[in-house]
N, C-alpha and C positions, 0 to 999 in steps of 0.2 A: 728557324729562329730559336735561340737558346736563351735560358734564364740562368742568371747567377744568383743563387739563393744566399750566397755569402755577402752579398752588399748590404749596406745598411738599409737601403729603401726596401729591399726584398724581405729583410728581417722584420722591419715594421709592418710590411703587408701581411706576413705570416702571423704576426702577433694579433693584428686587427681581424684576421679572418674569422675565428671563432666568435668574436662579438658581433660581427655582421651576420653569421649564420644565426646566432641567437635572436638577434633583431628581427631577421626575416621570419623565423619561427614564431616569435611573439606576435608579429604583425599578422601572420596567418591565423593564429589562435584567436586573436581579437576580432578578425574578420569573420571567423567561424562563429564566434559567440554572438556576433551582431547580426547574423544572417536571420531573416524572419523565420518564425517557427510556424510549420503547418501543424495540424492536429496530430497527424502520425508521428512527426518529429518530436513533439512535445511529449506524447505518451512513451516513445522510445527512450528519450532522455530521462523522464521520470522513473521508468522501471530499471534503467541501467545505474541510476544514482540514489535511488530511495534508501535512506538509512534504515527505515522501519523494516523494508523487505529484506536488506542484508542482515538485520537482527533476526528475522524470521528464518532465514536460510541458516544462520548459526545456530539457531535453536533446533532445526531439522538435523544439522550435522552432530550436535551434541546428543540428541536422542538416538541417532544411528550408531554412535559410539557406544552408548550405553546398552544398545540391543545386542552388540556383539558379546558382551560379558554375561548376558542374562542367562544364557544356556550353559555356562561353564560350571564346573564343580568348584566349591570353595578351595582355597589354598590349603595344602597339607600343613600340619604343625609338627615341627621338630621338637622333640621333648628329650630333655637330659637331666640326670641328677644322681644322687647317691641314696640308696636305700638302706635302712637299718644300721645307721652309724652309731656305734657305742658312744656313750657320753659319760661313763664313769668305769672304774676299774682300771686294771693295767693295760687294757687295750683301747681306752678311751680316745676318741678322734683319730683312730688309725683306720686306714683302708687296706684290706687284704689279709688281716689276721683273724678276724672273726668270721665263721663260716656263713654268717647271715648277712654280712655286709656286701653290697654290690654296687657297682658303677653301672649306671643304666643310660642307654640312648635308645630312642624309638621314634616312630613316625605315628601321627594320628591324622585320620582322613574322615571328614564327615561326607557321607554318601547320599547324594541327592539323586533320586531315581530318575531314569530317562524320561518318564512321563511328566514329572514335575518339571524338569529343565525344558521339555518341549512347551509346556504351558506358559512357563516363565518367558521363554522366547517369544511365544505367540503374543503374550501381553506387551512385551517390549516393541515388537513390530507394530502393534496397534497403536502404541504411544507415538511411534514414528509417523504413522499415517495421520494421527491427529495434529501433530506439529506441521505435517505438509498441509493439512487443511487450514492451519493458522496462517501459513504462508499465502495460501490462496486468498484467504480473507484480506490480508494486508495488500496483496496484488490488485484485487478487485477495487479496494478503497483508494489506492493510489491512482489507478487509472480513472476512476470515477471523479475524484477531485481534480486531477489534472485536466480532464475533458471540461469539467465545469469552469476551471479557472480560464482555460483557452477560449471557451465560448464567451465568458464575461469579457475578455480582452478583444475578441473580434467585434462583438456588438458595441463595445465602448469606442473602437476605432471607427466603426460606422457612424455612430453618434457624432463623433468629432467631425468626420467628413461632411455631415449634414450641416453642422454648425458653421464649418468653414465655408461651404458653398453659400449658406445664407449671408455670411460675413462679406464674401465677395460681391454678392448681389447688393448688400446695403452699401458698400463703398460705391458701386456703380450708381445706385440711386442717389447718394448724396451727391456725387459729381454732377448727375443730370439735373438735380433739383438746384444746385448752385448755378449751373449754366441757365437754367430757366429763370432763376431769380435776376441773374444779370441781364437777361433779355426782357424782364419785366413780365414773365409769364408765371411766375411763382412768387409766393410771398415770403417775407423774412420768417414767419412762423413755420412755413413748410420746411425751410432750411434748418431751423432749430429742432423740429421734430425729427428730421432725418438724422441729425447729428445725435440726438437722444436715442433713437433706435439703433444707430451704429454702436454707441457706447454700450447698450444693453446686449447687443450681439456679441460684441468683443468680450464682455464678462462671461457670457455663456461658452464662448470658444475656450477661454482660460479654464473654465470649470470643467469642460469636456476633456481638455488636455490633462488636467489633473486626475480625472477618473481613469483616463486611458493609461497614465503612468502607474497609478495604484493597481490597475488590473495587471500590468506587465509585472509589477513587484510580486503580486499574488501568484502569478503562473511561474515566476523564477523560483518561488519557494518550493515548488514541486519538481521543476526540471532540475534544480540544483545547479543551474548555469544562468548567467545574465541573459535576459530577454530584452532586446532592444525594439522588437517589432513582431507582429504575427501577420500571417498571410494565409489566404484560403478562404473557401466558402463554407459555412456551417453545413454539416451533412443534412440531408432531407430528413425530416422528423418521422421516420419509419423505422420501427424496431421489430426485430424477429423474436424477441424474448417471449412475447405474449403467445406465440404460436408453438413454443417449445413443447414436446410431449412431456408428461410428468417424469418419466424415467430419465430422460435426458436432462430435465431441469434439476433432478436430484444429483447428477454428476458434474454439473457446471455451476451451480449456484453455491458460493463458498459457504454461506451460513448453513445451508442443509448438508453440505460435505462435512463441515465441522460438527454439526449435531449427530450425524450418523457416526463420525468418528468417536464422539463421546460414547455412543451406544456400544461400539465394538470394544472400547477400552473397558468399559463397565462390565461387560460380558466376560471378557478375558480375565479381568481382575477377579471375578466371582469364581471362575474355574480355578484360578490359582489358589484362592482362599479355601475351596472345597478340597484341593489336593493337599493342603496343609493339615487336614484332619488326620492324615497319616504321618507320624513323625519320622524325621531323619535319623538313621542309625549312624553312630560314629564307630569306626574301627581303629584298633591300635595294635601295633606290634612293636616289641622292644627287645633289645639285646642287653643281658645282664652280665657283667663280668665280676667274678669273685676272686679271692686271693689264689696264689699259684697252687695251693694245696687242695683246691676245691674246683669243682666243675663249673663251667659257665652255663648260663640259662637263657632260654627265649621265652617271652611271654606274649600271648595274644589275647586280645579283649575286645569287647563291644559294649558301647553305651547305648541304651535304648530309652528315649524319654517316655514317661508314662502319662498319657492324656487322661488323667483321672477326673478331670472336671470339664470334659469336652462339651457338655450341655451349655456351660456359661462362658466357655472360652471360645474354642474352635467353631462351634455352631453359631456363636454370636458374630464371629467374624463373617461367616458365610452369609448369614442373614443381612448383616450390614451392607455387604457388597451387592447382594440380590436387590436390596431396596434402592441402592444408587443406581443399578441398572434400570430398574423400573422408572426411576426419575428421569434418566436419560431418554428413555423411550418416549415418556410424556412430553418432555422438552422438545424432542424432534417434532412430535405432532403439532406443538403449539407453534414452532418455528416454521413448519410447512405452511400452516394456516396463514401465518403473518406474511410470508413471502408471496403466497398466492393472492392474498388481499392486495398487497402493495402492488403486485403486477397488474391485477385487475384495475386498481384505482389510477395508476400511471397510465395505463393503456386508454382508459376512458378520458383522462385528462388530455392525452396527446391527441386523441380523435376529435375532442372538442376544441382543441387549440387549433388544429388544421382547418376546421370549419370556420372558426372565427377569423383566422388569417384569410381565407378565401373571401369571406364575406366583406371584411374591411378593405381588401385590396380591390374588390369589384365595386364597392359603393362609396366608402369614405374618400380613399385617395383621388379617384376621378372627380368627385365633388369638390374637394379642396383645390385641385388643379383648375377646375373650371371657375372657381371663385376668384382665383388670382387673374385669370385671364380676364374676366368681367370686369374686376376692379381696375386692372391696368388699362383696359380699353376706355373705361369711363373716365379715368383721370386724364388719359390723353385727349379725349373728346371734351375735356373741360366740364363734364357733368359729374364727376366724382372727386372726392378729396384725396389727398396723399395719405391721410390717416387711414382711410378705407383700403388703400393698396397695402400699407404696412400691416394693417389688421389681417388682411388676406394671406399675405406672406407669413405672418406668424401663425395663423390658423393652419396653413399648409405645413408648416414645420412641425406643429403640434400633432397634426394627423400622422405624419411620417414617423414621428418619435413614438406615437401611440402604437402604430404597427410594428415598429422596431422593438419596443418593450415586449410586445406580445410574442414576437418571434423568439426573443431571448428567453421569455419564460418557457415557451413551448420546447425550445432546444435544451434547456436545463432539465426539463421532464424528460425528454428524450435520452439524455446523458444518464440520469438516474435510473432509467429502465435498461438501457442498452448496456451499460458497464456494470450492472449487478451480477452479471455472469462472466465467467473467464473462458476465453476460447480454448479448445482442447490443445492446440499447439503451445500456447503459453503454459498451460497446466502441466504439460508433459516436459517443459524445458526446465523445470525446477530440479 
C-alpha cells in the first residue's frame, strides 16, 4: 500500500499531525497531574520542585565557587610610569635627555604565605559545609510540611467518606420513613424529622467536601503540581527517631548539623584572624629605561606593613573571632538540648496517642455501634422513636469522627518526629 504525500488530503494530515501529538501529550500530562498522590509521591514531587531547596542549592554552589578562589594569591599589579621628569630648564618635559629621567614598567605582587592560604581555604570549605547544612534544614522542612499536608488531605478524605456514608443511610431512612408513612406505620412528624436530618447531613457533606478541597490545595503548595486526589493509608505511628544514638542524631538532624557547621566556621575564622597577625609582604620588580646615552636600570623592592598597634588591632580581631566561636559552641549545646527535649516530648505524645486510639477503638466505637443496633431494633419493634434512631446514628458518627481526629493528631505528631531527620541517602544526594 503506497501513500502519496503530495495530495491535498495527505498534506492536511501532515499539518494536523503535530497538533494531534501535542494534544495527546497534554492529555497525558493532565492525566499524570490528576493521578492520586501517595505519601511517597508527594514527598518526591515536593523535593523535586521546591523553590526554597533550589535556592539553598544555589547558595551551596555559590559558596563552592568562592571556596576555589580562597586559596589563591592576589592578582599581580602592572605598574608603569615616568620617574624624575624635568619640569623647567631647557630639558623640561623631555624624556631621554636628563640622566635621571627614566621610563619605568614593573610588576608588584602581594605574597600570601602558604599557611595563610591553607587556612583561608579551610574557612571557605567550612562555609560550604554550613551552606550544605542550610540545604538540609530546607529539605527537612519541605518533607515535614509535605507529609503534614498529605496527612491532612488523607484524613479530610476519610471524614468526607464518613459523611457521605451517613448521607446515603439518611436517604435510605427517609425513603423507608416515607414508605412507612404511606402505610400508616409512621407519622408525618417522623417524615419531617427525617428530612431535617437529611438536610443537616447534606450540609455536613458540603462542609467536608470544602475541607478536602482546601487540604488538596495546601498539599499542592508543596508538591508544586495540581493535586486532584490522594490515596494510601497513613503510616503506622511508630518512629525510629527516638531510638537514634546521639552520634547518629548529630549527623542526621539538620538543626544540629547547622549548629555544628557554625562552630566549624567560627573556629576556622579564628584561625584565619590569628594568621593575619603576621602581615603580608609585597614584592616589586621594575625595569627602568633612560636616554640612549645612559645605562638602563632594574629596581627590586619589598613593602612590609608594620603592625605597630597589634594589641588594639590584630589581637582584637582574634579575640572577636574567638568569642564568636564560644558563642557558636554554646548555641550548639542549647540546640542539642532543645532537639532532645522535642524528641522526648513528641515520643511521649505519640505513645500516649497510640494508647488512646486503642482504648477508643476497643470501647467507644463498639458501644456506638451497639447503640445504633439497639435503637434500630427498638424502632422496628415499635418501642422506640425515630428520633432515638437518628440520635444513635449521629452519636456513632461523632464517635467515628472523634477517633479519626485523634488518629490525625497522632499522625501529625508522628510526621513532626519522623521528618525532623534527613535520611543519609537524601543528605548525600545534594
